[in-house]
C-alpha positions in Angstrom: 10.6 -7.9 -18.4 10.0 -6.6 -21.9 9.6 -3.0 -23.1 8.9 -3.0 -26.8 11.7 -5.0 -28.3 14.1 -4.4 -25.4 14.6 -7.2 -22.9 15.4 -5.9 -19.5 17.5 -8.3 -17.4 19.1 -7.8 -14.0 22.4 -7.1 -15.7 20.8 -4.2 -17.7 19.2 -2.8 -14.6 22.5 -3.0 -12.7 24.4 -1.2 -15.5 21.8 1.6 -15.6 21.8 1.9 -11.8 25.6 2.3 -11.9 25.1 5.1 -14.5 22.5 6.8 -12.3 24.9 6.5 -9.3 27.7 8.0 -11.4 25.5 10.9 -12.5 24.6 11.6 -8.8 28.4 11.7 -8.2 28.8 14.2 -11.0 26.2 16.5 -9.4 27.9 16.1 -6.0 31.3 17.0 -7.5 30.0 20.0 -9.4 28.3 21.2 -6.1 31.7 20.9 -4.4 33.5 22.7 -7.2 35.5 19.6 -8.4 35.0 20.2 -12.1 37.7 17.8 -13.4 36.4 14.9 -11.3 32.8 15.7 -12.5 34.0 15.5 -16.1 35.6 12.1 -15.5 32.5 10.8 -13.7 30.3 12.1 -16.6 32.4 10.2 -19.1 32.1 7.0 -17.0 28.3 7.5 -16.6 28.1 7.9 -20.4 30.0 4.7 -20.9 27.8 2.8 -18.4 24.6 4.0 -20.1 26.1 3.1 -23.5 27.0 -0.3 -22.3 23.5 -0.8 -20.9 21.9 0.2 -24.2 24.2 -2.0 -26.3 23.6 -4.9 -23.9 19.8 -4.7 -24.6 
């Protein structure tokens, strides 16, 4: 699938899905009051999204 110059592959979609999953975890941790864990998950989500973008 192509969007502009970006080529979406199953690998890209999986990486972005992992990022979304981690962001959902961040929301859950914040709701439970686990701020340090939320910060770690936010960093991991950022890395997953960055990896997905660089993979494009």
